[in-house]
C-alpha positions in Angstrom: -67.0 29.3 -11.4 -65.6 25.8 -11.4 -65.0 24.1 -14.7 -66.6 20.7 -14.4 -66.9 18.3 -17.3 -70.6 17.6 -18.0 -71.7 14.0 -18.3 -75.0 13.0 -20.1 -75.9 9.7 -18.3 -78.9 7.3 -18.2 -81.3 8.2 -15.4 -84.6 6.7 -14.1 -87.1 7.2 -16.9 -84.8 9.4 -19.0 -81.4 11.1 -19.1 -79.5 13.3 -16.7 -76.8 15.9 -16.9 -74.3 15.5 -14.1 -71.2 17.6 -13.4 -68.0 15.6 -12.9 -67.7 14.4 -9.3 -71.3 15.3 -8.4 -73.5 12.7 -6.9 -76.7 14.5 -7.8 -77.9 15.3 -11.4 -77.8 19.0 -12.4 -80.9 18.4 -14.5 -83.1 15.5 -15.7 -84.7 15.2 -19.2 -87.0 12.8 -20.9 -84.8 12.4 -24.0 -81.1 12.1 -24.5 -81.3 14.9 -27.1 -82.7 17.3 -24.5 -80.0 16.3 -22.0 -77.2 16.8 -24.6 -78.5 20.3 -25.4 -78.5 21.3 -21.7 -75.0 19.8 -21.1 -73.7 21.5 -24.2 -74.9 24.9 -23.0 -73.3 24.4 -19.6 -70.0 23.1 -21.1 -69.8 26.1 -23.5 -70.5 28.5 -20.7 -67.9 27.0 -18.5 -65.4 26.2 -21.2 -65.3 22.5 -20.2 -65.9 19.1 -21.8 -69.2 17.3 -22.5 -69.2 13.5 -22.3 -72.1 11.5 -23.7 -72.7 8.1 -22.2 -74.7 5.4 -24.0 -77.4 3.3 -22.3 -74.8 0.8 -21.2 -73.0 3.7 -19.3 -69.9 3.7 -21.5 -68.7 7.0 -23.0 -69.7 7.1 -26.7 -68.8 10.7 -27.6 -67.0 13.7 -26.1 -66.7 17.3 -27.1 -64.4 20.0 -25.7 -65.5 23.6 -25.5 -63.0 26.3 -24.7 -59.3 25.6 -24.4 -58.6 22.0 -25.5 -55.4 20.7 -23.7 -55.1 17.9 -26.3 -56.2 19.2 -29.7 -56.2 16.8 -32.6 -53.2 16.7 -34.9 -53.5 17.9 -38.5 
């Protein structure tokens, strides 16, 4: 199984979960909350990172699941 970061991005009429580098969405949801839940499950299962984009497309939050190559200090 390939570890792909999961992106929660705006999509026509809702929100989508898209694996890094994929052109097509893995899943489409009516709310951002639902999309975040689906992306979190996939990221935990793969041990990858989840990146949440705002409506403007910019990353507003990121969470790492599994082995973090750059853990916070302290």
